[in-house]
C-alpha positions, 0 to 999 in steps of 0.5 A: 066130444061132449065136454060141457054138454050139460049146459048146451041148448041141444036141438034134435038135429044136434043130437042126431049128428052126435049119434051119427058121429058116435056110431061111426066112432064105435064102428071104427074102434071095433074095426067093423064096416057097415056092410058087415051087418052088425048093429051099432047098438050091439057094438056099443053094448059090447064096448060098454058105451051108453047112448048119447041121449042118456049121457047128456040127460045124466049130465044135465041132471047132475048139473041141475042137482049141483045148482040146486044144492048151491047156496044163494050167495054163490053166483 
């Protein structure tokens, strides 16, 4: 779902959509509906998932480090 996200120009609306999709998928994996009253963050921690914002930020920092280490001859 986040393939190539380190190069995206992400807007706040895009992140909100990704977070909404992520919580829906986490609830589907845990077989929990919204009416059960379980917090999405708690379910994500139980599965060992990280926040989408953190995942995108880590990917961007990795990409930035890669680009900084490249020589000027590599285009």
